Structure formats: structure tokens, C-alpha cells
KOLRO-484747 format. One record per residue: x, y, z of N, C-alpha, C in turn; residue number from 0. Coordinates in steps of 0.2 Angstrom, whole numbers, plus 5000, padded with zeros to 4 digits. Last residue first. Layout:
BEGIN
@neast = X; nnorth = Y; nup = Z; caeast = X; canorth = Y; caup = Z; ceast = X; cnorth = Y; cup = Z; pos = NUM
...
END
This chain:
BEGIN
@neast = 5569; nnorth = 6255; nup = 6293; caeast = 5573; canorth = 6248; caup = 6294; ceast = 5579; cnorth = 6246; cup = 6300; pos = 172
@neast = 5570; nnorth = 6268; nup = 6292; caeast = 5569; canorth = 6267; caup = 6295; ceast = 5570; cnorth = 6259; cup = 6299; pos = 171
@neast = 5569; nnorth = 6264; nup = 6276; caeast = 5577; canorth = 6265; caup = 6281; ceast = 5576; cnorth = 6269; cup = 6286; pos = 170
@neast = 5558; nnorth = 6260; nup = 6272; caeast = 5564; canorth = 6256; caup = 6273; ceast = 5570; cnorth = 6256; cup = 6274; pos = 169
@neast = 5549; nnorth = 6272; nup = 6273; caeast = 5548; canorth = 6265; caup = 6278; ceast = 5555; cnorth = 6262; cup = 6280; pos = 168
@neast = 5556; nnorth = 6278; nup = 6265; caeast = 5559; canorth = 6282; caup = 6269; ceast = 5553; cnorth = 6276; cup = 6279; pos = 167
@neast = 5552; nnorth = 6270; nup = 6255; caeast = 5557; canorth = 6271; caup = 6254; ceast = 5560; cnorth = 6273; cup = 6260; pos = 166
@neast = 5537; nnorth = 6269; nup = 6255; caeast = 5542; canorth = 6267; caup = 6254; ceast = 5548; cnorth = 6265; cup = 6257; pos = 165
@neast = 5527; nnorth = 6280; nup = 6258; caeast = 5533; canorth = 6281; caup = 6256; ceast = 5537; cnorth = 6277; cup = 6257; pos = 164
@neast = 5509; nnorth = 6276; nup = 6254; caeast = 5517; canorth = 6275; caup = 6260; ceast = 5523; cnorth = 6277; cup = 6253; pos = 163
@neast = 5494; nnorth = 6279; nup = 6249; caeast = 5500; canorth = 6278; caup = 6249; ceast = 5504; cnorth = 6279; cup = 6253; pos = 162
@neast = 5481; nnorth = 6263; nup = 6247; caeast = 5485; canorth = 6268; caup = 6252; ceast = 5490; cnorth = 6272; cup = 6250; pos = 161
@neast = 5468; nnorth = 6259; nup = 6237; caeast = 5475; canorth = 6257; caup = 6239; ceast = 5476; cnorth = 6267; cup = 6242; pos = 160
@neast = 5455; nnorth = 6256; nup = 6237; caeast = 5456; canorth = 6255; caup = 6243; ceast = 5464; cnorth = 6256; cup = 6244; pos = 159
@neast = 5450; nnorth = 6262; nup = 6222; caeast = 5450; canorth = 6266; caup = 6230; ceast = 5453; cnorth = 6263; cup = 6236; pos = 158
@neast = 5451; nnorth = 6248; nup = 6220; caeast = 5458; canorth = 6253; caup = 6217; ceast = 5456; cnorth = 6260; cup = 6222; pos = 157
@neast = 5442; nnorth = 6238; nup = 6222; caeast = 5444; canorth = 6238; caup = 6222; ceast = 5450; cnorth = 6243; cup = 6223; pos = 156
@neast = 5431; nnorth = 6250; nup = 6215; caeast = 5431; canorth = 6248; caup = 6222; ceast = 5437; cnorth = 6248; cup = 6223; pos = 155
@neast = 5435; nnorth = 6247; nup = 6201; caeast = 5436; canorth = 6254; caup = 6202; ceast = 5436; cnorth = 6253; cup = 6211; pos = 154
@neast = 5432; nnorth = 6233; nup = 6201; caeast = 5438; canorth = 6233; caup = 6200; ceast = 5440; cnorth = 6241; cup = 6200; pos = 153
@neast = 5414; nnorth = 6236; nup = 6203; caeast = 5419; canorth = 6232; caup = 6205; ceast = 5427; cnorth = 6233; cup = 6207; pos = 152
@neast = 5414; nnorth = 6240; nup = 6190; caeast = 5415; canorth = 6244; caup = 6194; ceast = 5415; cnorth = 6242; cup = 6202; pos = 151
@neast = 5418; nnorth = 6232; nup = 6182; caeast = 5422; canorth = 6238; caup = 6180; ceast = 5421; cnorth = 6242; cup = 6186; pos = 150
@neast = 5409; nnorth = 6223; nup = 6183; caeast = 5414; canorth = 6221; caup = 6184; ceast = 5419; cnorth = 6226; cup = 6184; pos = 149
@neast = 5398; nnorth = 6230; nup = 6179; caeast = 5397; canorth = 6227; caup = 6186; ceast = 5403; cnorth = 6227; cup = 6189; pos = 148
@neast = 5398; nnorth = 6231; nup = 6166; caeast = 5400; canorth = 6238; caup = 6167; ceast = 5401; cnorth = 6236; cup = 6176; pos = 147
@neast = 5409; nnorth = 6223; nup = 6153; caeast = 5404; canorth = 6221; caup = 6159; ceast = 5404; cnorth = 6228; cup = 6162; pos = 146
@neast = 5416; nnorth = 6223; nup = 6144; caeast = 5411; canorth = 6227; caup = 6143; ceast = 5408; cnorth = 6227; cup = 6151; pos = 145
@neast = 5430; nnorth = 6216; nup = 6152; caeast = 5430; canorth = 6219; caup = 6143; ceast = 5421; cnorth = 6223; cup = 6146; pos = 144
@neast = 5435; nnorth = 6210; nup = 6159; caeast = 5431; canorth = 6214; caup = 6164; ceast = 5426; cnorth = 6216; cup = 6154; pos = 143
@neast = 5448; nnorth = 6205; nup = 6157; caeast = 5443; canorth = 6201; caup = 6158; ceast = 5437; cnorth = 6202; cup = 6158; pos = 142
@neast = 5455; nnorth = 6217; nup = 6152; caeast = 5452; canorth = 6211; caup = 6149; ceast = 5446; cnorth = 6206; cup = 6149; pos = 141
@neast = 5455; nnorth = 6221; nup = 6166; caeast = 5453; canorth = 6227; caup = 6163; ceast = 5450; cnorth = 6222; cup = 6157; pos = 140
@neast = 5466; nnorth = 6213; nup = 6172; caeast = 5457; canorth = 6212; caup = 6174; ceast = 5452; cnorth = 6214; cup = 6167; pos = 139
@neast = 5476; nnorth = 6215; nup = 6164; caeast = 5473; canorth = 6208; caup = 6167; ceast = 5466; cnorth = 6209; cup = 6165; pos = 138
@neast = 5478; nnorth = 6228; nup = 6169; caeast = 5478; canorth = 6226; caup = 6162; ceast = 5473; cnorth = 6220; cup = 6160; pos = 137
@neast = 5480; nnorth = 6225; nup = 6182; caeast = 5474; canorth = 6231; caup = 6181; ceast = 5473; cnorth = 6230; cup = 6173; pos = 136
@neast = 5494; nnorth = 6218; nup = 6181; caeast = 5487; canorth = 6214; caup = 6184; ceast = 5480; cnorth = 6218; cup = 6184; pos = 135
@neast = 5500; nnorth = 6226; nup = 6176; caeast = 5500; canorth = 6223; caup = 6171; ceast = 5493; cnorth = 6218; cup = 6174; pos = 134
@neast = 5503; nnorth = 6237; nup = 6187; caeast = 5499; canorth = 6239; caup = 6179; ceast = 5496; cnorth = 6234; cup = 6175; pos = 133
@neast = 5510; nnorth = 6228; nup = 6191; caeast = 5504; canorth = 6230; caup = 6196; ceast = 5500; cnorth = 6234; cup = 6189; pos = 132
@neast = 5520; nnorth = 6225; nup = 6188; caeast = 5518; canorth = 6220; caup = 6190; ceast = 5512; cnorth = 6221; cup = 6191; pos = 131
@neast = 5527; nnorth = 6239; nup = 6187; caeast = 5525; canorth = 6235; caup = 6180; ceast = 5521; cnorth = 6231; cup = 6183; pos = 130
@neast = 5531; nnorth = 6239; nup = 6201; caeast = 5527; canorth = 6244; caup = 6196; ceast = 5523; cnorth = 6242; cup = 6190; pos = 129
@neast = 5537; nnorth = 6230; nup = 6201; caeast = 5531; canorth = 6230; caup = 6205; ceast = 5529; cnorth = 6235; cup = 6204; pos = 128
@neast = 5550; nnorth = 6231; nup = 6198; caeast = 5548; canorth = 6226; caup = 6196; ceast = 5539; cnorth = 6227; cup = 6199; pos = 127
@neast = 5553; nnorth = 6245; nup = 6204; caeast = 5550; canorth = 6245; caup = 6197; ceast = 5546; cnorth = 6238; cup = 6195; pos = 126
@neast = 5558; nnorth = 6239; nup = 6213; caeast = 5550; canorth = 6247; caup = 6215; ceast = 5546; cnorth = 6243; cup = 6207; pos = 125
@neast = 5570; nnorth = 6237; nup = 6212; caeast = 5565; canorth = 6232; caup = 6214; ceast = 5556; cnorth = 6236; cup = 6214; pos = 124
@neast = 5577; nnorth = 6252; nup = 6207; caeast = 5575; canorth = 6244; caup = 6205; ceast = 5570; cnorth = 6237; cup = 6206; pos = 123
@neast = 5574; nnorth = 6257; nup = 6220; caeast = 5571; canorth = 6257; caup = 6217; ceast = 5572; cnorth = 6252; cup = 6210; pos = 122
@neast = 5585; nnorth = 6251; nup = 6227; caeast = 5579; canorth = 6250; caup = 6229; ceast = 5573; cnorth = 6252; cup = 6224; pos = 121
@neast = 5596; nnorth = 6252; nup = 6220; caeast = 5596; canorth = 6246; caup = 6222; ceast = 5585; cnorth = 6247; cup = 6223; pos = 120
@neast = 5601; nnorth = 6266; nup = 6223; caeast = 5594; canorth = 6264; caup = 6215; ceast = 5593; cnorth = 6257; cup = 6215; pos = 119
@neast = 5606; nnorth = 6263; nup = 6233; caeast = 5601; canorth = 6267; caup = 6232; ceast = 5597; cnorth = 6264; cup = 6227; pos = 118
@neast = 5616; nnorth = 6253; nup = 6227; caeast = 5615; canorth = 6252; caup = 6236; ceast = 5607; cnorth = 6255; cup = 6234; pos = 117
@neast = 5622; nnorth = 6263; nup = 6222; caeast = 5621; canorth = 6258; caup = 6217; ceast = 5614; cnorth = 6253; cup = 6223; pos = 116
@neast = 5626; nnorth = 6274; nup = 6229; caeast = 5624; canorth = 6273; caup = 6224; ceast = 5620; cnorth = 6265; cup = 6221; pos = 115
@neast = 5636; nnorth = 6267; nup = 6235; caeast = 5633; canorth = 6269; caup = 6238; ceast = 5626; cnorth = 6270; cup = 6235; pos = 114
@neast = 5647; nnorth = 6260; nup = 6227; caeast = 5641; canorth = 6254; caup = 6228; ceast = 5636; cnorth = 6257; cup = 6232; pos = 113
@neast = 5650; nnorth = 6262; nup = 6214; caeast = 5648; canorth = 6267; caup = 6218; ceast = 5643; cnorth = 6262; cup = 6223; pos = 112
@neast = 5659; nnorth = 6260; nup = 6202; caeast = 5660; canorth = 6256; caup = 6209; ceast = 5658; cnorth = 6259; cup = 6215; pos = 111
@neast = 5653; nnorth = 6265; nup = 6189; caeast = 5661; canorth = 6268; caup = 6192; ceast = 5660; cnorth = 6264; cup = 6201; pos = 110
@neast = 5647; nnorth = 6251; nup = 6187; caeast = 5657; canorth = 6255; caup = 6178; ceast = 5659; cnorth = 6260; cup = 6186; pos = 109
@neast = 5636; nnorth = 6255; nup = 6196; caeast = 5643; canorth = 6248; caup = 6195; ceast = 5648; cnorth = 6249; cup = 6192; pos = 108
@neast = 5631; nnorth = 6267; nup = 6193; caeast = 5634; canorth = 6266; caup = 6196; ceast = 5636; cnorth = 6260; cup = 6197; pos = 107
@neast = 5628; nnorth = 6259; nup = 6178; caeast = 5633; canorth = 6267; caup = 6179; ceast = 5635; cnorth = 6265; cup = 6186; pos = 106
@neast = 5617; nnorth = 6252; nup = 6181; caeast = 5623; canorth = 6251; caup = 6177; ceast = 5628; cnorth = 6255; cup = 6178; pos = 105
@neast = 5609; nnorth = 6261; nup = 6188; caeast = 5611; canorth = 6254; caup = 6191; ceast = 5619; cnorth = 6252; cup = 6187; pos = 104
@neast = 5606; nnorth = 6269; nup = 6178; caeast = 5606; canorth = 6273; caup = 6182; ceast = 5612; cnorth = 6266; cup = 6188; pos = 103
@neast = 5599; nnorth = 6261; nup = 6168; caeast = 5605; canorth = 6262; caup = 6167; ceast = 5609; cnorth = 6265; cup = 6173; pos = 102
@neast = 5588; nnorth = 6256; nup = 6179; caeast = 5595; canorth = 6252; caup = 6178; ceast = 5600; cnorth = 6257; cup = 6174; pos = 101
@neast = 5579; nnorth = 6270; nup = 6178; caeast = 5584; canorth = 6267; caup = 6184; ceast = 5586; cnorth = 6261; cup = 6183; pos = 100
@neast = 5577; nnorth = 6268; nup = 6163; caeast = 5580; canorth = 6274; caup = 6165; ceast = 5581; cnorth = 6271; cup = 6172; pos = 99
@neast = 5570; nnorth = 6255; nup = 6161; caeast = 5575; canorth = 6257; caup = 6157; ceast = 5580; cnorth = 6262; cup = 6162; pos = 98
@neast = 5560; nnorth = 6260; nup = 6170; caeast = 5562; canorth = 6256; caup = 6173; ceast = 5568; cnorth = 6255; cup = 6169; pos = 97
@neast = 5551; nnorth = 6270; nup = 6164; caeast = 5554; canorth = 6272; caup = 6170; ceast = 5558; cnorth = 6267; cup = 6171; pos = 96
@neast = 5547; nnorth = 6264; nup = 6153; caeast = 5553; canorth = 6267; caup = 6153; ceast = 5554; cnorth = 6272; cup = 6158; pos = 95
@neast = 5539; nnorth = 6255; nup = 6160; caeast = 5544; canorth = 6250; caup = 6156; ceast = 5547; cnorth = 6258; cup = 6155; pos = 94
@neast = 5528; nnorth = 6267; nup = 6164; caeast = 5535; canorth = 6261; caup = 6169; ceast = 5538; cnorth = 6255; cup = 6166; pos = 93
@neast = 5523; nnorth = 6268; nup = 6150; caeast = 5526; canorth = 6275; caup = 6156; ceast = 5531; cnorth = 6272; cup = 6160; pos = 92
@neast = 5518; nnorth = 6257; nup = 6148; caeast = 5523; canorth = 6258; caup = 6141; ceast = 5526; cnorth = 6264; cup = 6150; pos = 91
@neast = 5508; nnorth = 6254; nup = 6161; caeast = 5514; canorth = 6249; caup = 6159; ceast = 5519; cnorth = 6254; cup = 6153; pos = 90
@neast = 5500; nnorth = 6269; nup = 6157; caeast = 5502; canorth = 6265; caup = 6162; ceast = 5509; cnorth = 6261; cup = 6164; pos = 89
@neast = 5493; nnorth = 6263; nup = 6145; caeast = 5501; canorth = 6269; caup = 6144; ceast = 5503; cnorth = 6271; cup = 6151; pos = 88
@neast = 5486; nnorth = 6254; nup = 6148; caeast = 5489; canorth = 6252; caup = 6145; ceast = 5496; cnorth = 6260; cup = 6145; pos = 87
@neast = 5477; nnorth = 6264; nup = 6157; caeast = 5480; canorth = 6259; caup = 6162; ceast = 5488; cnorth = 6255; cup = 6158; pos = 86
@neast = 5472; nnorth = 6270; nup = 6149; caeast = 5476; canorth = 6273; caup = 6153; ceast = 5481; cnorth = 6268; cup = 6157; pos = 85
@neast = 5464; nnorth = 6260; nup = 6140; caeast = 5470; canorth = 6263; caup = 6137; ceast = 5473; cnorth = 6268; cup = 6142; pos = 84
@neast = 5454; nnorth = 6256; nup = 6151; caeast = 5460; canorth = 6249; caup = 6148; ceast = 5468; cnorth = 6256; cup = 6141; pos = 83
@neast = 5452; nnorth = 6269; nup = 6150; caeast = 5452; canorth = 6265; caup = 6155; ceast = 5459; cnorth = 6262; cup = 6153; pos = 82
@neast = 5449; nnorth = 6277; nup = 6137; caeast = 5446; canorth = 6271; caup = 6140; ceast = 5449; cnorth = 6270; cup = 6147; pos = 81
@neast = 5454; nnorth = 6289; nup = 6133; caeast = 5448; canorth = 6289; caup = 6133; ceast = 5445; cnorth = 6283; cup = 6134; pos = 80
@neast = 5468; nnorth = 6297; nup = 6133; caeast = 5462; canorth = 6294; caup = 6142; ceast = 5455; cnorth = 6292; cup = 6141; pos = 79
@neast = 5481; nnorth = 6290; nup = 6129; caeast = 5476; canorth = 6292; caup = 6127; ceast = 5471; cnorth = 6291; cup = 6133; pos = 78
@neast = 5495; nnorth = 6305; nup = 6136; caeast = 5491; canorth = 6295; caup = 6134; ceast = 5487; cnorth = 6296; cup = 6130; pos = 77
@neast = 5507; nnorth = 6313; nup = 6140; caeast = 5504; canorth = 6313; caup = 6133; ceast = 5501; cnorth = 6305; cup = 6131; pos = 76
@neast = 5510; nnorth = 6330; nup = 6147; caeast = 5511; canorth = 6322; caup = 6151; ceast = 5506; cnorth = 6321; cup = 6140; pos = 75
@neast = 5521; nnorth = 6340; nup = 6144; caeast = 5515; canorth = 6338; caup = 6146; ceast = 5513; cnorth = 6331; cup = 6143; pos = 74
@neast = 5540; nnorth = 6340; nup = 6152; caeast = 5533; canorth = 6339; caup = 6144; ceast = 5527; cnorth = 6338; cup = 6148; pos = 73
@neast = 5547; nnorth = 6352; nup = 6162; caeast = 5542; canorth = 6347; caup = 6162; ceast = 5538; cnorth = 6347; cup = 6154; pos = 72
@neast = 5563; nnorth = 6358; nup = 6159; caeast = 5556; canorth = 6357; caup = 6158; ceast = 5553; cnorth = 6351; cup = 6158; pos = 71
@neast = 5574; nnorth = 6353; nup = 6173; caeast = 5573; canorth = 6353; caup = 6164; ceast = 5567; cnorth = 6354; cup = 6163; pos = 70
@neast = 5589; nnorth = 6354; nup = 6184; caeast = 5577; canorth = 6354; caup = 6182; ceast = 5577; cnorth = 6357; cup = 6173; pos = 69
@neast = 5600; nnorth = 6349; nup = 6192; caeast = 5597; canorth = 6352; caup = 6187; ceast = 5588; cnorth = 6351; cup = 6189; pos = 68
@neast = 5612; nnorth = 6343; nup = 6204; caeast = 5603; canorth = 6345; caup = 6201; ceast = 5604; cnorth = 6347; cup = 6199; pos = 67
@neast = 5627; nnorth = 6338; nup = 6208; caeast = 5621; canorth = 6343; caup = 6206; ceast = 5616; cnorth = 6342; cup = 6204; pos = 66
@neast = 5631; nnorth = 6332; nup = 6226; caeast = 5630; canorth = 6329; caup = 6216; ceast = 5627; cnorth = 6338; cup = 6215; pos = 65
@neast = 5635; nnorth = 6329; nup = 6237; caeast = 5637; canorth = 6333; caup = 6234; ceast = 5639; cnorth = 6332; cup = 6228; pos = 64
@neast = 5627; nnorth = 6317; nup = 6242; caeast = 5632; canorth = 6316; caup = 6239; ceast = 5637; cnorth = 6320; cup = 6237; pos = 63
@neast = 5616; nnorth = 6324; nup = 6247; caeast = 5618; canorth = 6323; caup = 6251; ceast = 5628; cnorth = 6319; cup = 6250; pos = 62
@neast = 5612; nnorth = 6329; nup = 6233; caeast = 5612; canorth = 6334; caup = 6238; ceast = 5618; cnorth = 6331; cup = 6244; pos = 61
@neast = 5606; nnorth = 6317; nup = 6229; caeast = 5614; canorth = 6317; caup = 6226; ceast = 5613; cnorth = 6325; cup = 6229; pos = 60
@neast = 5595; nnorth = 6313; nup = 6240; caeast = 5601; canorth = 6309; caup = 6238; ceast = 5608; cnorth = 6313; cup = 6233; pos = 59
@neast = 5587; nnorth = 6322; nup = 6237; caeast = 5591; canorth = 6323; caup = 6242; ceast = 5594; cnorth = 6316; cup = 6241; pos = 58
@neast = 5583; nnorth = 6321; nup = 6223; caeast = 5586; canorth = 6326; caup = 6224; ceast = 5591; cnorth = 6325; cup = 6231; pos = 57
@neast = 5580; nnorth = 6308; nup = 6227; caeast = 5583; canorth = 6306; caup = 6223; ceast = 5585; cnorth = 6311; cup = 6226; pos = 56
@neast = 5567; nnorth = 6310; nup = 6236; caeast = 5571; canorth = 6306; caup = 6238; ceast = 5578; cnorth = 6306; cup = 6234; pos = 55
@neast = 5560; nnorth = 6316; nup = 6226; caeast = 5561; canorth = 6319; caup = 6230; ceast = 5568; cnorth = 6316; cup = 6235; pos = 54
@neast = 5554; nnorth = 6309; nup = 6218; caeast = 5558; canorth = 6309; caup = 6215; ceast = 5564; cnorth = 6313; cup = 6221; pos = 53
@neast = 5545; nnorth = 6297; nup = 6224; caeast = 5552; canorth = 6299; caup = 6222; ceast = 5558; cnorth = 6302; cup = 6220; pos = 52
@neast = 5537; nnorth = 6308; nup = 6228; caeast = 5541; canorth = 6307; caup = 6233; ceast = 5548; cnorth = 6300; cup = 6231; pos = 51
@neast = 5532; nnorth = 6307; nup = 6216; caeast = 5533; canorth = 6315; caup = 6219; ceast = 5540; cnorth = 6313; cup = 6226; pos = 50
@neast = 5527; nnorth = 6299; nup = 6214; caeast = 5531; canorth = 6299; caup = 6207; ceast = 5536; cnorth = 6305; cup = 6213; pos = 49
@neast = 5517; nnorth = 6297; nup = 6224; caeast = 5523; canorth = 6290; caup = 6225; ceast = 5528; cnorth = 6295; cup = 6219; pos = 48
@neast = 5507; nnorth = 6304; nup = 6221; caeast = 5511; canorth = 6306; caup = 6228; ceast = 5517; cnorth = 6301; cup = 6229; pos = 47
@neast = 5502; nnorth = 6298; nup = 6209; caeast = 5507; canorth = 6304; caup = 6209; ceast = 5509; cnorth = 6307; cup = 6216; pos = 46
@neast = 5496; nnorth = 6286; nup = 6215; caeast = 5502; canorth = 6285; caup = 6212; ceast = 5507; cnorth = 6290; cup = 6207; pos = 45
@neast = 5487; nnorth = 6291; nup = 6219; caeast = 5491; canorth = 6287; caup = 6226; ceast = 5497; cnorth = 6288; cup = 6219; pos = 44
@neast = 5479; nnorth = 6294; nup = 6207; caeast = 5482; canorth = 6299; caup = 6210; ceast = 5488; cnorth = 6298; cup = 6216; pos = 43
@neast = 5477; nnorth = 6284; nup = 6204; caeast = 5482; canorth = 6284; caup = 6201; ceast = 5483; cnorth = 6290; cup = 6202; pos = 42
@neast = 5467; nnorth = 6276; nup = 6214; caeast = 5473; canorth = 6275; caup = 6211; ceast = 5479; cnorth = 6277; cup = 6209; pos = 41
@neast = 5458; nnorth = 6290; nup = 6213; caeast = 5462; canorth = 6289; caup = 6218; ceast = 5467; cnorth = 6285; cup = 6218; pos = 40
@neast = 5455; nnorth = 6283; nup = 6198; caeast = 5457; canorth = 6290; caup = 6199; ceast = 5459; cnorth = 6292; cup = 6205; pos = 39
@neast = 5449; nnorth = 6272; nup = 6202; caeast = 5452; canorth = 6272; caup = 6197; ceast = 5456; cnorth = 6278; cup = 6198; pos = 38
@neast = 5437; nnorth = 6278; nup = 6210; caeast = 5443; canorth = 6275; caup = 6214; ceast = 5450; cnorth = 6271; cup = 6211; pos = 37
@neast = 5429; nnorth = 6286; nup = 6202; caeast = 5433; canorth = 6288; caup = 6206; ceast = 5438; cnorth = 6284; cup = 6210; pos = 36
@neast = 5424; nnorth = 6284; nup = 6188; caeast = 5428; canorth = 6282; caup = 6191; ceast = 5433; cnorth = 6283; cup = 6195; pos = 35
@neast = 5420; nnorth = 6294; nup = 6178; caeast = 5416; canorth = 6295; caup = 6182; ceast = 5418; cnorth = 6287; cup = 6187; pos = 34
@neast = 5429; nnorth = 6299; nup = 6170; caeast = 5425; canorth = 6294; caup = 6167; ceast = 5420; cnorth = 6290; cup = 6173; pos = 33
@neast = 5433; nnorth = 6309; nup = 6176; caeast = 5430; canorth = 6316; caup = 6172; ceast = 5423; cnorth = 6307; cup = 6168; pos = 32
@neast = 5445; nnorth = 6300; nup = 6183; caeast = 5438; canorth = 6304; caup = 6186; ceast = 5433; cnorth = 6307; cup = 6181; pos = 31
@neast = 5452; nnorth = 6296; nup = 6174; caeast = 5448; canorth = 6292; caup = 6175; ceast = 5442; cnorth = 6297; cup = 6180; pos = 30
@neast = 5459; nnorth = 6313; nup = 6171; caeast = 5455; canorth = 6307; caup = 6165; ceast = 5451; cnorth = 6302; cup = 6169; pos = 29
@neast = 5465; nnorth = 6312; nup = 6185; caeast = 5458; canorth = 6317; caup = 6181; ceast = 5455; cnorth = 6316; cup = 6175; pos = 28
@neast = 5473; nnorth = 6303; nup = 6184; caeast = 5468; canorth = 6302; caup = 6188; ceast = 5465; cnorth = 6309; cup = 6186; pos = 27
@neast = 5482; nnorth = 6307; nup = 6170; caeast = 5477; canorth = 6301; caup = 6172; ceast = 5474; cnorth = 6301; cup = 6178; pos = 26
@neast = 5487; nnorth = 6319; nup = 6179; caeast = 5484; canorth = 6322; caup = 6171; ceast = 5480; cnorth = 6313; cup = 6170; pos = 25
@neast = 5493; nnorth = 6311; nup = 6189; caeast = 5490; canorth = 6318; caup = 6189; ceast = 5486; cnorth = 6318; cup = 6184; pos = 24
@neast = 5505; nnorth = 6303; nup = 6181; caeast = 5499; canorth = 6300; caup = 6187; ceast = 5494; cnorth = 6305; cup = 6185; pos = 23
@neast = 5511; nnorth = 6314; nup = 6173; caeast = 5506; canorth = 6310; caup = 6168; ceast = 5501; cnorth = 6309; cup = 6174; pos = 22
@neast = 5516; nnorth = 6321; nup = 6185; caeast = 5512; canorth = 6325; caup = 6182; ceast = 5507; cnorth = 6321; cup = 6178; pos = 21
@neast = 5526; nnorth = 6311; nup = 6189; caeast = 5520; canorth = 6314; caup = 6192; ceast = 5514; cnorth = 6317; cup = 6189; pos = 20
@neast = 5532; nnorth = 6309; nup = 6178; caeast = 5526; canorth = 6304; caup = 6181; ceast = 5523; cnorth = 6306; cup = 6183; pos = 19
@neast = 5539; nnorth = 6321; nup = 6180; caeast = 5536; canorth = 6320; caup = 6173; ceast = 5529; cnorth = 6313; cup = 6175; pos = 18
@neast = 5548; nnorth = 6318; nup = 6190; caeast = 5544; canorth = 6327; caup = 6189; ceast = 5537; cnorth = 6324; cup = 6186; pos = 17
@neast = 5555; nnorth = 6307; nup = 6186; caeast = 5552; canorth = 6307; caup = 6190; ceast = 5544; cnorth = 6312; cup = 6191; pos = 16
@neast = 5564; nnorth = 6315; nup = 6177; caeast = 5559; canorth = 6307; caup = 6175; ceast = 5551; cnorth = 6310; cup = 6179; pos = 15
@neast = 5570; nnorth = 6321; nup = 6186; caeast = 5567; canorth = 6325; caup = 6182; ceast = 5559; cnorth = 6324; cup = 6177; pos = 14
@neast = 5577; nnorth = 6310; nup = 6193; caeast = 5571; canorth = 6318; caup = 6195; ceast = 5567; cnorth = 6319; cup = 6192; pos = 13
@neast = 5586; nnorth = 6308; nup = 6180; caeast = 5578; canorth = 6305; caup = 6182; ceast = 5576; cnorth = 6307; cup = 6186; pos = 12
@neast = 5593; nnorth = 6318; nup = 6178; caeast = 5586; canorth = 6319; caup = 6175; ceast = 5583; cnorth = 6314; cup = 6177; pos = 11
@neast = 5601; nnorth = 6317; nup = 6193; caeast = 5596; canorth = 6322; caup = 6192; ceast = 5590; cnorth = 6322; cup = 6184; pos = 10
@neast = 5608; nnorth = 6304; nup = 6188; caeast = 5601; canorth = 6305; caup = 6194; ceast = 5597; cnorth = 6311; cup = 6193; pos = 9
@neast = 5615; nnorth = 6309; nup = 6180; caeast = 5609; canorth = 6302; caup = 6176; ceast = 5604; cnorth = 6302; cup = 6183; pos = 8
@neast = 5623; nnorth = 6317; nup = 6184; caeast = 5620; canorth = 6322; caup = 6181; ceast = 5611; cnorth = 6313; cup = 6177; pos = 7
@neast = 5628; nnorth = 6308; nup = 6197; caeast = 5624; canorth = 6314; caup = 6194; ceast = 5621; cnorth = 6317; cup = 6192; pos = 6
@neast = 5632; nnorth = 6301; nup = 6186; caeast = 5628; canorth = 6298; caup = 6189; ceast = 5623; cnorth = 6302; cup = 6190; pos = 5
@neast = 5645; nnorth = 6312; nup = 6180; caeast = 5639; canorth = 6307; caup = 6175; ceast = 5635; cnorth = 6303; cup = 6178; pos = 4
@neast = 5651; nnorth = 6316; nup = 6194; caeast = 5647; canorth = 6317; caup = 6186; ceast = 5644; cnorth = 6317; cup = 6184; pos = 3
@neast = 5651; nnorth = 6302; nup = 6208; caeast = 5654; canorth = 6305; caup = 6197; ceast = 5648; cnorth = 6310; cup = 6196; pos = 2
@neast = 5649; nnorth = 6312; nup = 6222; caeast = 5645; canorth = 6307; caup = 6217; ceast = 5647; cnorth = 6311; cup = 6210; pos = 1
@neast = 5662; nnorth = 6308; nup = 6235; caeast = 5657; canorth = 6312; caup = 6230; ceast = 5654; cnorth = 6308; cup = 6224; pos = 0
END
């Protein structure tokens, strides 16, 4: 059975993942309005990924006989005037998600809940990748500055991202 505090933290993270999903969906719409379909696609894939994360956490809580609660999901707030501003918001948001995941991992260790620690460890590693991807895009946008041709090239590169449920794939191995 899942420790009550750990169950509460995981359930709160489920809500945070749904908030993340809606934020990325809003960011995708913002990039689309800028005419950057590749960036919009990249952000939409991120939306799909966050929904999947929420679902895996939800299923894990239930599999350990924990309680799931759902809170109101706040309206996404970010500066969507430029793609650089959007990806700055992505990095800031991912850092906040990392803090939440790390807190869950720490609580799992305190509770000597090895199963939950192992489950959350996948998300800890995933967050390293998430922050790195956002920083890479921000770095490219800084290099591009106002070069429209380079921006369109980056946009085309972002359009190649494909959604994969990596946690499900990892479970199969």
C-alpha cells in the first residue's frame, strides 16, 4: 500500500502533469498563430507526452491502492509573443516539474518505498532530458536572432518530432 503522503504527492503531480499538458497545448496554439507549424507540432507532441505522464502516474497510484484526487487546473500563463519567449516558458515550467518529481523521489526514499522510488526514477531521468531539450532550442533561438531563414530551418527541424510513450516502451523491456 502506498504511504498517504506519497499518494497525496503523486496525485498532486498528476494534476501538475495535466496543467503541463494544457500549457503545452496553449503554447502550441501560440506557435501556430505565429505561422511556425513545426514548433506548434513540437509543442503538441509535448502536450501528448504530459497527458501520458499523468496517466501513468494515475495508474501507478491505483495499482498501489493509493487515493487519486483531482484539483482545478489553472489557466496556462506564459508570454506567447515570440518563440523565444515560449521556449523560455517551457524551460521555466520544466524546472518546476523537476522540483515536484524530485520531491516525490525524496519522499519515496524517506518512506523506504523502493517501488515508488524506482517508478519515479524514470521521471527524474526524463526531466533531465526535458530541460536539456528546452535549453538546446533556446540556445538555437539565441543564435538565430532575427534570421528568418534560420528560424524556418529550426521550425522544419522541430516538425520532425514524433510522439512515443517512452515509459510504456521501457516497461516492455
